Phi, psi and omega in degrees: 000144180236181181225167181297327180294317179292318179300323183278340184282127177279131176293146179242153171290140180296128178285158174272113181227157179270359181149196178287113182303322181291319177296314180301319180296333179266001178088015180257148176227024187255026176290161182259300179224162181248147179231155179234130176291130180273000173271310187240352179088001180302134178255136182205169182276156185280177181289345174279351178274153184302324186257350172049051185294330179296316178293321177298322177298314178300314182297330180277319188258337186066022172287120195280332190238136173233163176232152173288140173244021176284141179305132178083358178255133185227045182240160178235157180229133174258116179293324184292314183263357182049054185229141176260147179206000000 
């Protein structure tokens, strides 16, 4: 099942990044996976990471959909509807 937010969100090409920019700025390198906001392109670490920057980005901005930018992963997540697509 999908949602209107995921249907409306345009997939983006994965950016080339060295890791979670917020973790790197704080001197950490222990993120697990990276996610990209499909509203503004912000890259952040996933909920399996200690600081959960992708979720923090959603809580701050209310941008509803992110996508995995891990190699071989092609899914998106809607925070509002708690749905994968």
